[in-house]
Structure formats: structure tokens, C-alpha cells
MOPAC internal coordinates of N, CA, C and O (Angstrom, degrees):
PM7 1SCF
backbone

  N    0.0000 0     0.00 0     0.00 0    0    0    0
  C    1.4549 1     0.00 0     0.00 0    1    0    0
  C    1.5346 1   107.70 1     0.00 0    2    1    0
  O    1.2310 1   119.35 1   -51.19 1    3    2    1
  N    1.3444 1   118.84 1   128.81 1    3    2    1
  C    1.4696 1   120.97 1   178.57 1    5    3    2
  C    1.5289 1   110.91 1   -60.77 1    6    5    3
  O    1.2310 1   121.23 1   -28.34 1    7    6    5
  N    1.3387 1   115.25 1   151.66 1    7    6    5
  C    1.4712 1   120.69 1  -175.58 1    9    7    6
  C    1.5247 1   111.99 1   -58.97 1   10    9    7
  O    1.2310 1   120.02 1   138.17 1   11   10    9
  N    1.3187 1   117.57 1   -41.83 1   11   10    9
  C    1.4687 1   120.76 1  -179.54 1   13   11   10
  C    1.5143 1   111.79 1   -64.10 1   14   13   11
  O    1.2310 1   120.73 1   139.49 1   15   14   13
  N    1.3227 1   116.21 1   -40.51 1   15   14   13
  C    1.4537 1   120.52 1   179.39 1   17   15   14
  C    1.5231 1   110.74 1   -69.47 1   18   17   15
  O    1.2310 1   120.54 1   142.13 1   19   18   17
  N    1.3384 1   116.57 1   -37.87 1   19   18   17
  C    1.4597 1   121.25 1   177.45 1   21   19   18
  C    1.5384 1   110.53 1   -62.71 1   22   21   19
  O    1.2310 1   120.63 1   135.74 1   23   22   21
  N    1.3222 1   116.40 1   -44.26 1   23   22   21
  C    1.4763 1   120.23 1   179.00 1   25   23   22
  C    1.5209 1   111.01 1   -63.45 1   26   25   23
  O    1.2310 1   120.14 1   140.21 1   27   26   25
  N    1.3233 1   117.33 1   -39.79 1   27   26   25
  C    1.4657 1   120.79 1   179.18 1   29   27   26
  C    1.5320 1   110.47 1   -65.92 1   30   29   27
  O    1.2310 1   120.37 1   141.16 1   31   30   29
  N    1.3378 1   116.90 1   -38.84 1   31   30   29
  C    1.4628 1   120.26 1   178.80 1   33   31   30
  C    1.5235 1   111.29 1   -65.69 1   34   33   31
  O    1.2310 1   120.35 1   139.55 1   35   34   33
  N    1.3270 1   116.94 1   -40.45 1   35   34   33
  C    1.4673 1   120.89 1   178.44 1   37   35   34
  C    1.5183 1   109.85 1   -65.09 1   38   37   35
  O    1.2310 1   120.11 1   136.65 1   39   38   37
  N    1.3259 1   117.39 1   -43.35 1   39   38   37
  C    1.4631 1   121.07 1   178.95 1   41   39   38
  C    1.5194 1   110.78 1   -62.79 1   42   41   39
  O    1.2310 1   120.08 1   137.97 1   43   42   41
  N    1.3305 1   117.45 1   -42.03 1   43   42   41
  C    1.4640 1   121.06 1   178.34 1   45   43   42
  C    1.5258 1   110.79 1   -62.68 1   46   45   43
  O    1.2310 1   120.40 1   138.90 1   47   46   45
  N    1.3194 1   116.84 1   -41.10 1   47   46   45
  C    1.4634 1   120.71 1   178.12 1   49   47   46
  C    1.5187 1   110.82 1   -63.97 1   50   49   47
  O    1.2310 1   120.05 1   138.25 1   51   50   49
  N    1.3261 1   117.51 1   -41.75 1   51   50   49
  C    1.4645 1   121.07 1   177.59 1   53   51   50
  C    1.5216 1   110.94 1   -61.47 1   54   53   51
  O    1.2310 1   120.35 1   140.23 1   55   54   53
  N    1.3298 1   116.93 1   -39.77 1   55   54   53
  C    1.4633 1   120.27 1   179.51 1   57   55   54
  C    1.5175 1   111.57 1   -65.67 1   58   57   55
  O    1.2310 1   120.17 1   139.55 1   59   58   57
  N    1.3213 1   117.28 1   -40.45 1   59   58   57
  C    1.4734 1   120.86 1   178.70 1   61   59   58
  C    1.5212 1   109.80 1   -63.70 1   62   61   59
  O    1.2310 1   120.07 1   134.78 1   63   62   61
  N    1.3316 1   117.48 1   -45.22 1   63   62   61
  C    1.4632 1   121.12 1   178.83 1   65   63   62
  C    1.5238 1   109.67 1   -62.44 1   66   65   63
  O    1.2310 1   120.09 1   138.01 1   67   66   65
  N    1.3174 1   117.43 1   -41.99 1   67   66   65
  C    1.4627 1   120.65 1  -179.47 1   69   67   66
  C    1.5169 1   111.59 1   -64.62 1   70   69   67
  O    1.2310 1   120.07 1   140.69 1   71   70   69
  N    1.3194 1   117.48 1   -39.31 1   71   70   69
  C    1.4584 1   119.88 1  -179.55 1   73   71   70
  C    1.5139 1   111.41 1   -66.72 1   74   73   71
  O    1.2310 1   120.42 1   145.62 1   75   74   73
  N    1.3168 1   116.81 1   -34.38 1   75   74   73
  C    1.4571 1   120.32 1   177.43 1   77   75   74
  C    1.5209 1   109.69 1   -66.44 1   78   77   75
  O    1.2310 1   120.56 1   140.37 1   79   78   77
  N    1.3433 1   116.53 1   -39.63 1   79   78   77
  C    1.4602 1   121.01 1  -178.44 1   81   79   78
  C    1.5217 1   112.76 1   -96.43 1   82   81   79
  O    1.2310 1   119.43 1  -175.53 1   83   82   81
  N    1.3257 1   118.69 1     4.47 1   83   82   81
  C    1.4622 1   122.03 1  -174.44 1   85   83   82
  C    1.5227 1   111.09 1   -62.57 1   86   85   83
  O    1.2310 1   121.92 1   -38.98 1   87   86   85
  N    1.2914 1   113.93 1   141.02 1   87   86   85
  C    1.4500 1   121.45 1   178.22 1   89   87   86
  C    1.5256 1   107.94 1  -121.65 1   90   89   87
  O    1.2310 1   121.01 1   -57.90 1   91   90   89
  N    1.3151 1   115.67 1   122.10 1   91   90   89
  C    1.4612 1   119.53 1   177.72 1   93   91   90
  C    1.5153 1   106.79 1   -87.38 1   94   93   91
  O    1.2310 1   120.82 1   -58.85 1   95   94   93
  N    1.3193 1   116.03 1   121.15 1   95   94   93
  C    1.4555 1   121.24 1   178.67 1   97   95   94
  C    1.5201 1   108.37 1  -112.97 1   98   97   95
  O    1.2310 1   121.00 1   -44.58 1   99   98   97
  N    1.3198 1   115.69 1   135.42 1   99   98   97
  C    1.4620 1   121.30 1   179.07 1  101   99   98
  C    1.5145 1   109.81 1   -97.04 1  102  101   99
  O    1.2310 1   121.40 1   -35.09 1  103  102  101
  N    1.3227 1   114.92 1   144.91 1  103  102  101
  C    1.4558 1   122.69 1   178.63 1  105  103  102
  C    1.5122 1   108.74 1  -130.10 1  106  105  103
  O    1.2310 1   120.94 1   -22.56 1  107  106  105
  N    1.3225 1   115.80 1   157.44 1  107  106  105
  C    1.4508 1   122.02 1   176.72 1  109  107  106
  C    1.5255 1   107.95 1  -123.30 1  110  109  107
  O    1.2310 1   120.82 1   -60.81 1  111  110  109
  N    1.3297 1   116.04 1   119.19 1  111  110  109
  C    1.4639 1   119.98 1   174.76 1  113  111  110
  C    1.5168 1   107.09 1   -95.75 1  114  113  111
  O    1.2310 1   121.20 1   -59.23 1  115  114  113
  N    1.3293 1   115.30 1   120.77 1  115  114  113
  C    1.4528 1   122.14 1  -179.19 1  117  115  114
  C    1.5304 1   107.99 1  -107.49 1  118  117  115
  O    1.2310 1   120.45 1   -57.78 1  119  118  117
  N    1.3196 1   116.74 1   122.22 1  119  118  117
  C    1.4600 1   121.09 1  -177.66 1  121  119  118
  C    1.5200 1   109.47 1  -123.33 1  122  121  119
  O    1.2310 1   121.16 1   -43.29 1  123  122  121
  N    1.3280 1   115.38 1   136.71 1  123  122  121
  C    1.4595 1   121.88 1   173.76 1  125  123  122
  C    1.5206 1   106.80 1  -143.99 1  126  125  123
  O    1.2310 1   120.75 1   -71.98 1  127  126  125
  N    1.3172 1   116.17 1   108.02 1  127  126  125
  C    1.4638 1   119.80 1  -176.39 1  129  127  126
  C    1.5176 1   109.56 1    60.44 1  130  129  127
  O    1.2310 1   120.19 1    50.57 1  131  130  129
  N    1.3469 1   117.24 1  -129.43 1  131  130  129
  C    1.4696 1   120.27 1  -178.34 1  133  131  130
  C    1.5360 1   113.47 1   -82.68 1  134  133  131
  O    1.2310 1   120.05 1   174.58 1  135  134  133
  N    1.3145 1   117.51 1    -5.42 1  135  134  133
  C    1.4680 1   121.52 1  -175.66 1  137  135  134
  C    1.5193 1   111.75 1   -97.56 1  138  137  135
  O    1.2310 1   120.93 1   -34.56 1  139  138  137
  N    1.3219 1   115.83 1   145.44 1  139  138  137
  C    1.4616 1   119.62 1   172.97 1  141  139  138
  C    1.5235 1   109.26 1  -152.41 1  142  141  139
  O    1.2310 1   121.61 1   -27.27 1  143  142  141
  N    1.3226 1   114.52 1   152.73 1  143  142  141
  C    1.4631 1   122.39 1   174.92 1  145  143  142
  C    1.5239 1   107.08 1  -136.05 1  146  145  143
  O    1.2310 1   120.82 1   -22.66 1  147  146  145
  N    1.3185 1   116.03 1   157.34 1  147  146  145
  C    1.4586 1   121.10 1   175.94 1  149  147  146
  C    1.5272 1   107.24 1  -121.88 1  150  149  147
  O    1.2310 1   121.40 1   -54.06 1  151  150  149
  N    1.3201 1   114.92 1   125.94 1  151  150  149
  C    1.4606 1   122.02 1  -179.56 1  153  151  150
  C    1.5163 1   109.39 1  -110.09 1  154  153  151
  O    1.2310 1   120.51 1   -46.00 1  155  154  153
  N    1.3212 1   116.62 1   134.00 1  155  154  153
  C    1.4653 1   120.82 1   173.50 1  157  155  154
  C    1.5247 1   106.87 1   -81.63 1  158  157  155
  O    1.2310 1   120.59 1   -58.47 1  159  158  157
  N    1.3184 1   116.48 1   121.53 1  159  158  157
  C    1.4639 1   121.00 1  -175.00 1  161  159  158
  C    1.5236 1   111.64 1   -86.39 1  162  161  159
  O    1.2310 1   121.47 1  -120.85 1  163  162  161
  N    1.3280 1   114.78 1    59.15 1  163  162  161
  C    1.4621 1   121.82 1   173.42 1  165  163  162
  C    1.5190 1   107.02 1  -124.09 1  166  165  163
  O    1.2310 1   120.75 1   -16.90 1  167  166  165
  N    1.3111 1   116.18 1   163.10 1  167  166  165
  C    1.4696 1   119.57 1   178.06 1  169  167  166
  C    1.5228 1   110.35 1   -59.34 1  170  169  167
  O    1.2310 1   120.49 1   139.50 1  171  170  169
  N    1.3447 1   116.67 1   -40.50 1  171  170  169
  C    1.4633 1   120.37 1   179.81 1  173  171  170
  C    1.5300 1   111.10 1   -66.15 1  174  173  171
  O    1.2310 1   120.91 1   135.62 1  175  174  173
  N    1.3226 1   115.86 1   -44.38 1  175  174  173
  C    1.4548 1   119.89 1  -178.74 1  177  175  174
  C    1.5141 1   113.05 1   -64.67 1  178  177  175
  O    1.2310 1   120.39 1   139.95 1  179  178  177
  N    1.3276 1   116.85 1   -40.05 1  179  178  177
  C    1.4685 1   120.72 1  -177.58 1  181  179  178
  C    1.5233 1   113.01 1   -82.12 1  182  181  179
  O    1.2310 1   119.98 1   167.29 1  183  182  181
  N    1.3237 1   117.64 1   -12.71 1  183  182  181
  C    1.4633 1   118.77 1   178.48 1  185  183  182
  C    1.5310 1   111.77 1   -88.27 1  186  185  183
  O    1.2310 1   120.20 1   171.85 1  187  186  185
  N    1.3294 1   117.23 1    -8.15 1  187  186  185
  C    1.4647 1   121.08 1  -179.15 1  189  187  186
  C    1.5256 1   110.03 1  -125.01 1  190  189  187
  O    1.2310 1   120.98 1  -105.62 1  191  190  189
  N    1.3247 1   115.74 1    74.38 1  191  190  189
  C    1.4667 1   121.56 1   179.26 1  193  191  190
  C    1.5266 1   108.50 1  -117.81 1  194  193  191
  O    1.2310 1   119.88 1   -82.16 1  195  194  193
  N    1.3313 1   117.84 1    97.84 1  195  194  193
  C    1.4627 1   120.60 1  -173.73 1  197  195  194
  C    1.5317 1   114.61 1   -63.51 1  198  197  195
  O    1.2310 1   119.35 1   154.99 1  199  198  197
  N    1.3352 1   118.85 1   -25.01 1  199  198  197
  C    1.4652 1   120.80 1  -178.61 1  201  199  198
  C    1.5277 1   112.82 1  -100.53 1  202  201  199
  O    1.2310 1   120.22 1  -168.59 1  203  202  201
  N    1.3242 1   117.18 1    11.41 1  203  202  201
  C    1.4637 1   120.16 1  -179.01 1  205  203  202
  C    1.5186 1   110.75 1   -69.28 1  206  205  203
  O    1.2310 1   121.20 1   -40.21 1  207  206  205
  N    1.3301 1   115.30 1   139.79 1  207  206  205
  C    1.4642 1   119.32 1   178.80 1  209  207  206
  C    1.5166 1   111.37 1   -77.77 1  210  209  207
  O    1.2310 1   120.75 1   158.78 1  211  210  209
  N    1.3303 1   116.17 1   -21.22 1  211  210  209
  C    1.4577 1   122.13 1   175.29 1  213  211  210
  C    1.5224 1   107.60 1  -156.66 1  214  213  211
  O    1.2310 1   119.59 1   -25.26 1  215  214  213
  N    1.3210 1   118.39 1   154.74 1  215  214  213
  C    1.4658 1   119.81 1   179.64 1  217  215  214
  C    1.5308 1   111.20 1   -62.77 1  218  217  215
  O    1.2310 1   120.78 1   -35.14 1  219  218  217
  N    1.3014 1   116.12 1   144.86 1  219  218  217
  C    1.4639 1   120.98 1   176.48 1  221  219  218
  C    1.5241 1   107.83 1   -77.67 1  222  221  219
  O    1.2310 1   120.69 1   -48.56 1  223  222  221
  N    1.3314 1   116.28 1   131.44 1  223  222  221
  C    1.4657 1   121.07 1   177.90 1  225  223  222
  C    1.5292 1   107.97 1   -76.46 1  226  225  223
  O    1.2310 1   120.68 1   -82.98 1  227  226  225
  N    1.3196 1   116.31 1    97.02 1  227  226  225
  C    1.4604 1   121.59 1  -174.85 1  229  227  226
  C    1.5252 1   112.40 1   -65.31 1  230  229  227
  O    1.2310 1   119.94 1   153.57 1  231  230  229
  N    1.3208 1   117.72 1   -26.43 1  231  230  229
  C    1.4658 1   120.54 1  -179.62 1  233  231  230
  C    1.5219 1   112.38 1   -73.74 1  234  233  231
  O    1.2310 1   120.21 1   163.06 1  235  234  233
  N    1.3428 1   117.21 1   -16.94 1  235  234  233
  C    1.4588 1   119.75 1  -179.41 1  237  235  234
  C    1.5317 1   112.87 1   -94.07 1  238  237  235
  O    1.2310 1   120.36 1  -178.22 1  239  238  237
  N    1.3437 1   116.91 1     1.78 1  239  238  237
  C    1.4576 1   120.16 1  -177.90 1  241  239  238
  C    1.5255 1   111.36 1   -73.07 1  242  241  239
  O    1.2310 1   121.44 1   -33.71 1  243  242  241
  N    1.3156 1   114.85 1   146.29 1  243  242  241
  C    1.4613 1   121.04 1   175.93 1  245  243  242
  C    1.5251 1   109.44 1   -74.57 1  246  245  243
  O    1.2310 1   119.59 1   -34.68 1  247  246  245
  N    1.3351 1   118.39 1   145.32 1  247  246  245
  C    1.4648 1   119.63 1   175.41 1  249  247  246
  C    1.5350 1   111.89 1   -67.85 1  250  249  247
  O    1.2310 1   119.96 1   161.42 1  251  250  249
  N    1.3246 1   117.68 1   -18.58 1  251  250  249
  C    1.4620 1   122.47 1   175.28 1  253  251  250
  C    1.5267 1   106.19 1   -90.09 1  254  253  251
  O    1.2310 1   120.51 1   -75.35 1  255  254  253
  N    1.3307 1   116.63 1   104.65 1  255  254  253
  C    1.4589 1   122.31 1  -168.82 1  257  255  254
  C    1.5275 1   113.43 1   -52.72 1  258  257  255
  O    1.2310 1   119.59 1   135.43 1  259  258  257
  N    1.3212 1   118.39 1   -44.57 1  259  258  257
  C    1.4657 1   120.21 1  -176.02 1  261  259  258
  C    1.5278 1   112.94 1   -67.70 1  262  261  259
  O    1.2310 1   120.15 1   161.59 1  263  262  261
  N    1.3091 1   117.31 1   -18.41 1  263  262  261
  C    1.4684 1   119.74 1   176.26 1  265  263  262
  C    1.5261 1   110.81 1   -69.06 1  266  265  263
  O    1.2310 1   120.12 1   162.77 1  267  266  265
  N    1.3334 1   117.38 1   -17.23 1  267  266  265
  C    1.4649 1   121.64 1   179.60 1  269  267  266
  C    1.5239 1   112.69 1   -87.13 1  270  269  267
  O    1.2310 1   120.12 1   170.02 1  271  270  269
  N    1.3219 1   117.37 1    -9.98 1  271  270  269
  C    1.4624 1   121.74 1  -179.03 1  273  271  270
  C    1.5287 1   108.41 1   -82.17 1  274  273  271
  O    1.2310 1   121.07 1   -91.35 1  275  274  273
  N    1.3211 1   115.56 1    88.65 1  275  274  273
  C    1.4671 1   121.82 1  -174.73 1  277  275  274
  C    1.5219 1   110.41 1  -129.04 1  278  277  275
  O    1.2310 1   120.87 1   -13.48 1  279  278  277
  N    1.3169 1   115.94 1   166.52 1  279  278  277
  C    1.4723 1   120.33 1   174.99 1  281  279  278
  C    1.5228 1   110.60 1   -59.78 1  282  281  279
  O    1.2310 1   120.73 1   141.31 1  283  282  281
  N    1.3339 1   116.20 1   -38.69 1  283  282  281
  C    1.4643 1   120.09 1  -179.51 1  285  283  282
  C    1.5249 1   111.05 1   -62.48 1  286  285  283
  O    1.2310 1   120.15 1   135.30 1  287  286  285
  N    1.3360 1   117.32 1   -44.70 1  287  286  285
  C    1.4612 1   120.49 1   178.46 1  289  287  286
  C    1.5227 1   110.19 1   -62.48 1  290  289  287
  O    1.2310 1   120.26 1   135.31 1  291  290  289
  N    1.3209 1   117.11 1   -44.69 1  291  290  289
  C    1.4686 1   120.82 1  -179.57 1  293  291  290
  C    1.5262 1   111.62 1   -60.06 1  294  293  291
  O    1.2310 1   120.62 1   136.29 1  295  294  293
  N    1.3248 1   116.42 1   -43.71 1  295  294  293
  C    1.4667 1   118.64 1  -178.58 1  297  295  294
  C    1.5263 1   111.58 1   -70.29 1  298  297  295
  O    1.2310 1   119.86 1   148.23 1  299  298  297
  N    1.3371 1   117.88 1   -31.77 1  299  298  297
  C    1.4654 1   120.24 1   175.90 1  301  299  298
  C    1.5225 1   111.24 1   -71.58 1  302  301  299
  O    1.2310 1   120.40 1   144.24 1  303  302  301
  N    1.3339 1   116.83 1   -35.76 1  303  302  301
  C    1.4623 1   121.54 1  -175.16 1  305  303  302
  C    1.5230 1   112.99 1   -69.42 1  306  305  303
  O    1.2310 1   119.96 1   148.14 1  307  306  305
  N    1.3217 1   117.67 1   -31.86 1  307  306  305
  C    1.4665 1   121.06 1  -179.59 1  309  307  306
  C    1.5217 1   108.76 1  -147.34 1  310  309  307
  O    1.2310 1   121.08 1   -77.38 1  311  310  309
  N    1.2991 1   115.53 1   102.62 1  311  310  309
  C    1.4715 1   120.78 1  -176.06 1  313  311  310
  C    1.5267 1   112.40 1   -65.01 1  314  313  311
  O    1.2310 1   119.96 1   159.76 1  315  314  313
  N    1.3470 1   117.69 1   -20.24 1  315  314  313
  C    1.4627 1   121.34 1  -177.45 1  317  315  314
  C    1.5243 1   113.28 1  -100.25 1  318  317  315
  O    1.2310 1   119.85 1  -167.15 1  319  318  317
  N    1.3164 1   117.90 1    12.85 1  319  318  317
  C    1.4610 1   121.06 1  -173.91 1  321  319  318
  C    1.5318 1   112.44 1   -57.75 1  322  321  319
  O    1.2310 1   119.79 1   140.35 1  323  322  321
  N    1.3135 1   118.01 1   -39.65 1  323  322  321
  C    1.4674 1   120.85 1  -175.64 1  325  323  322
  C    1.5334 1   113.63 1   -99.89 1  326  325  323
  O    1.2310 1   119.89 1  -165.39 1  327  326  325
  N    1.3281 1   117.82 1    14.61 1  327  326  325
  C    1.4667 1   119.73 1  -176.90 1  329  327  326
  C    1.5186 1   114.06 1   -57.97 1  330  329  327
  O    1.2310 1   119.62 1   136.07 1  331  330  329
  N    1.3229 1   118.32 1   -43.93 1  331  330  329
  C    1.4604 1   121.18 1  -177.33 1  333  331  330
  C    1.5195 1   113.09 1   -94.14 1  334  333  331
  O    1.2310 1   120.24 1  -171.56 1  335  334  333
  N    1.3163 1   117.14 1     8.44 1  335  334  333
  C    1.4618 1   120.98 1  -176.73 1  337  335  334
  C    1.5224 1   110.64 1   -85.95 1  338  337  335
  O    1.2310 1   121.03 1   -20.06 1  339  338  337
  N    1.3143 1   115.63 1   159.94 1  339  338  337
  C    1.4542 1   121.05 1   176.08 1  341  339  338
  C    1.5138 1   111.29 1   -69.88 1  342  341  339
  O    1.2310 1   121.08 1   -11.04 1  343  342  341
  N    1.3165 1   115.54 1   168.96 1  343  342  341
  C    1.4643 1   121.06 1  -175.91 1  345  343  342
  C    1.5243 1   112.27 1   -62.38 1  346  345  343
  O    1.2310 1   119.65 1   148.83 1  347  346  345
  N    1.3190 1   118.27 1   -31.17 1  347  346  345
  C    1.4631 1   121.27 1  -176.24 1  349  347  346
  C    1.5307 1   113.50 1   -97.01 1  350  349  347
  O    1.2310 1   120.29 1  -174.51 1  351  350  349
  N    1.3165 1   117.05 1     5.49 1  351  350  349
  C    1.4690 1   120.30 1  -179.06 1  353  351  350
  C    1.5289 1   110.33 1   -73.73 1  354  353  351
  O    1.2310 1   121.20 1   -39.47 1  355  354  353
  N    1.3147 1   115.30 1   140.53 1  355  354  353
  C    1.4562 1   121.64 1   176.03 1  357  355  354
  C    1.5158 1   109.04 1  -118.96 1  358  357  355
  O    1.2310 1   120.84 1   -21.38 1  359  358  357
  N    1.3144 1   116.00 1   158.62 1  359  358  357
  C    1.4566 1   120.80 1   174.76 1  361  359  358
  C    1.5270 1   108.50 1   -74.96 1  362  361  359
  O    1.2310 1   121.26 1   -49.32 1  363  362  361
  N    1.3160 1   115.20 1   130.68 1  363  362  361
  C    1.4642 1   121.23 1   177.72 1  365  363  362
  C    1.5243 1   108.63 1  -115.12 1  366  365  363
  O    1.2310 1   120.03 1   -69.54 1  367  366  365
  N    1.3368 1   117.56 1   110.46 1  367  366  365
  C    1.4688 1   119.95 1   176.51 1  369  367  366
  C    1.5327 1   110.52 1   -89.20 1  370  369  367
  O    1.2310 1   120.73 1   -37.22 1  371  370  369
  N    1.3317 1   116.21 1   142.78 1  371  370  369
  C    1.4609 1   121.70 1   177.80 1  373  371  370
  C    1.5204 1   108.08 1  -140.20 1  374  373  371
  O    1.2310 1   120.61 1   -59.62 1  375  374  373
  N    1.3234 1   116.44 1   120.38 1  375  374  373
  C    1.4621 1   121.27 1  -179.62 1  377  375  374
  C    1.5235 1   109.35 1   -93.57 1  378  377  375
  O    1.2310 1   121.03 1   -41.87 1  379  378  377
  N    1.3359 1   115.64 1   138.13 1  379  378  377
  C    1.4594 1   120.57 1   174.23 1  381  379  378
  C    1.5155 1   108.83 1  -144.55 1  382  381  379
  O    1.2310 1   120.87 1   -16.62 1  383  382  381
  N    1.3190 1   115.95 1   163.38 1  383  382  381
  C    1.4632 1   121.75 1  -176.72 1  385  383  382
  C    1.5190 1   110.29 1  -126.76 1  386  385  383
  O    1.2310 1   121.45 1   -27.72 1  387  386  385
  N    1.3325 1   114.84 1   152.28 1  387  386  385
  C    1.4569 1   120.97 1   176.63 1  389  387  386
  C    1.5181 1   109.41 1  -137.12 1  390  389  387
  O    1.2310 1   121.03 1   -34.83 1  391  390  389
  N    1.3176 1   115.64 1   145.17 1  391  390  389
  C    1.4620 1   121.82 1   171.30 1  393  391  390
  C    1.5173 1   106.79 1   -88.04 1  394  393  391
  O    1.2310 1   120.01 1   -86.79 1  395  394  393
  N    1.3088 1   117.58 1    93.21 1  395  394  393
  C    1.4575 1   120.96 1  -172.76 1  397  395  394
  C    1.5178 1   113.35 1   -68.07 1  398  397  395
  O    1.2310 1   119.13 1   135.64 1  399  398  397
  N    1.3208 1   119.26 1   -44.36 1  399  398  397
  C    1.4607 1   120.39 1  -178.07 1  401  399  398
  C    1.5206 1   110.42 1   -64.43 1  402  401  399
  O    1.2310 1   120.11 1   140.35 1  403  402  401
  N    1.3266 1   117.39 1   -39.65 1  403  402  401
  C    1.4559 1   121.42 1   178.63 1  405  403  402
  C    1.5220 1   110.02 1   -64.59 1  406  405  403
  O    1.2310 1   120.41 1   138.30 1  407  406  405
  N    1.3236 1   116.82 1   -41.70 1  407  406  405
  C    1.4576 1   120.50 1  -179.99 1  409  407  406
  C    1.5237 1   110.60 1   -63.61 1  410  409  407
  O    1.2310 1   119.85 1   135.73 1  411  410  409
  N    1.3347 1   117.89 1   -44.27 1  411  410  409
  C    1.4620 1   120.83 1   179.56 1  413  411  410
  C    1.5320 1   110.84 1   -64.44 1  414  413  411
  O    1.2310 1   120.33 1   140.35 1  415  414  413
  N    1.3392 1   116.97 1   -39.65 1  415  414  413
  C    1.4530 1   120.22 1   179.69 1  417  415  414
  C    1.5279 1   110.59 1   -66.49 1  418  417  415
  O    1.2310 1   120.32 1   137.99 1  419  418  417
  N    1.3317 1   117.00 1   -42.01 1  419  418  417
  C    1.4635 1   120.32 1   178.75 1  421  419  418
  C    1.5255 1   110.36 1   -63.79 1  422  421  419
  O    1.2310 1   120.08 1   137.55 1  423  422  421
  N    1.3330 1   117.46 1   -42.45 1  423  422  421
  C    1.4625 1   120.63 1   178.92 1  425  423  422
  C    1.5236 1   110.57 1   -61.37 1  426  425  423
  O    1.2310 1   120.47 1   137.68 1  427  426  425
  N    1.3341 1   116.71 1   -42.32 1  427  426  425
  C    1.4637 1   120.41 1   179.64 1  429  427  426
  C    1.5196 1   110.78 1   -66.97 1  430  429  427
  O    1.2310 1   120.40 1   138.84 1  431  430  429
  N    1.3250 1   116.85 1   -41.16 1  431  430  429
  C    1.4654 1   120.00 1  -179.71 1  433  431  430
  C    1.5233 1   110.94 1   -65.42 1  434  433  431
  O    1.2310 1   120.36 1   138.99 1  435  434  433
  N    1.3251 1   116.92 1   -41.01 1  435  434  433
  C    1.4625 1   120.20 1  -179.72 1  437  435  434
  C    1.5245 1   111.11 1   -70.73 1  438  437  435
  O    1.2310 1   120.01 1   146.68 1  439  438  437
  N    1.3140 1   117.58 1   -33.32 1  439  438  437
  C    1.4646 1   120.94 1  -179.85 1  441  439  438
  C    1.5217 1   111.21 1   -68.98 1  442  441  439
  O    1.2310 1   120.23 1   152.64 1  443  442  441
  N    1.3299 1   117.16 1   -27.36 1  443  442  441
  C    1.4571 1   119.65 1  -177.59 1  445  443  442
  C    1.5235 1   112.38 1   -84.70 1  446  445  443
  O    1.2310 1   120.02 1   170.20 1  447  446  445
  N    1.3182 1   117.56 1    -9.80 1  447  446  445
  C    1.4680 1   120.44 1   179.48 1  449  447  446
  C    1.5166 1   110.03 1   -81.96 1  450  449  447
  O    1.2310 1   120.05 1   -39.26 1  451  450  449
  N    1.3152 1   117.52 1   140.74 1  451  450  449
  C    1.4566 1   119.28 1   177.70 1  453  451  450
  C    1.5210 1   110.42 1   -68.89 1  454  453  451
  O    1.2310 1   121.13 1   -33.84 1  455  454  453
  N    1.2926 1   115.45 1   146.16 1  455  454  453
  C    1.4473 1   121.40 1  -179.57 1  457  455  454
  C    1.5332 1   108.10 1  -104.25 1  458  457  455
  O    1.2310 1   120.55 1   -51.23 1  459  458  457
  N    1.3088 1   116.56 1   128.77 1  459  458  457
  C    1.4556 1   121.40 1  -178.81 1  461  459  458
  C    1.5091 1   108.92 1  -114.82 1  462  461  459
  O    1.2310 1   120.32 1   -55.72 1  463  462  461
  N    1.3119 1   116.99 1   124.28 1  463  462  461
  C    1.4595 1   121.40 1   178.12 1  465  463  462
  C    1.5125 1   109.08 1   -92.28 1  466  465  463
  O    1.2310 1   120.65 1   -44.21 1  467  466  465
  N    1.3242 1   116.36 1   135.79 1  467  466  465
  C    1.4525 1   120.65 1   176.04 1  469  467  466
  C    1.5185 1   108.93 1   -88.70 1  470  469  467
  O    1.2310 1   119.72 1   -38.75 1  471  470  469
  N    1.3186 1   118.14 1   141.25 1  471  470  469
  C    1.4663 1   120.36 1  -179.90 1  473  471  470
  C    1.5274 1   110.94 1   -57.55 1  474  473  471
  O    1.2310 1   120.98 1   -49.17 1  475  474  473
  N    1.3189 1   115.74 1   130.83 1  475  474  473
  C    1.4550 1   121.61 1   177.42 1  477  475  474
  C    1.5142 1   114.77 1    78.18 1  478  477  475
  O    1.2310 1   119.81 1  -174.63 1  479  478  477
  N    1.3091 1   117.96 1     5.37 1  479  478  477
  C    1.4697 1   120.36 1   179.29 1  481  479  478
  C    1.5240 1   109.68 1  -112.26 1  482  481  479
  O    1.2310 1   121.03 1   -37.92 1  483  482  481
  N    1.3252 1   115.63 1   142.08 1  483  482  481
  C    1.4519 1   119.94 1   175.89 1  485  483  482
  C    1.5238 1   108.65 1   -78.51 1  486  485  483
  O    1.2310 1   121.39 1   -31.61 1  487  486  485
  N    1.3255 1   114.95 1   148.39 1  487  486  485
  C    1.4546 1   119.68 1   175.85 1  489  487  486
  C    1.5166 1   108.70 1   -74.01 1  490  489  487
  O    1.2310 1   119.45 1   -36.72 1  491  490  489
  N    1.3415 1   118.66 1   143.28 1  491  490  489
  C    1.4666 1   121.23 1  -175.68 1  493  491  490
  C    1.5199 1   114.00 1   -75.75 1  494  493  491
  O    1.2310 1   119.49 1  -175.98 1  495  494  493
  N    1.3176 1   118.57 1     4.02 1  495  494  493
  C    1.4657 1   119.55 1  -179.46 1  497  495  494
  C    1.4870 1   111.11 1  -138.62 1  498  497  495
  O    1.2310 1   120.10 1   180.00 1  499  498  497

């Protein structure tokens, strides 16, 4: 098997394994004026918020993670979120999801590939 084809087969196998073990994690991006924070919407993530004005009541959370991404959660998570914002600024919550296991596997697979520089070209990183 040619080396390029072998590498592609290994990468494909890693992707299949990652998809089987992939974990979708939800996050909440809280924005107020120029400030923003990102909260991991898991019990572990919400139980460790150093700037929270009060502990988050984990028993009151919705089982649908994005339903917890609210203005109230954002303001509880960081009491100083709107400090530098204008008088009319409001907290804007935005929920998004990531496939964390797939991302870690892709990063590991890409890190193990040799990097080849082309003459006269800058490296992209």
C-alpha cells in the first residue's frame, strides 16, 4: 500500500473511532458590549465559575443544554460582564455546540503529519 494511501486509511479509521466516541458539548457565549465569556454548559463547567455572583443551582438546569443559555445565567456567571458596556447594552446569550472528541482527534492526527514548506512560501502558522 503506498504511503499516502496508508496515511489516509489511518486518518479515516481515526475519524470513525472518534465519531463513535464523539461527545457533543454545548457552550454559551455571553456578550455585553465589548465583553464576552464562554461557559461550558455541563454540570462540571457551571459548578466552577470563579466570577459568579452566586452559585448556579445545578438542580434547576434544563436537560436540554441550550435552554440554559440565558441572560440570567450569563449575569450570574460573571457579575462584571457589563462593566465596560454602554448604558443601553444588554447581555446577548448565544448557544453553540462542538464535537470535542472529533476536534481532539483531528488535532492529534494533523500534528502527527509532517509539515512541508514550499520554497518562497510562508508557513500558514
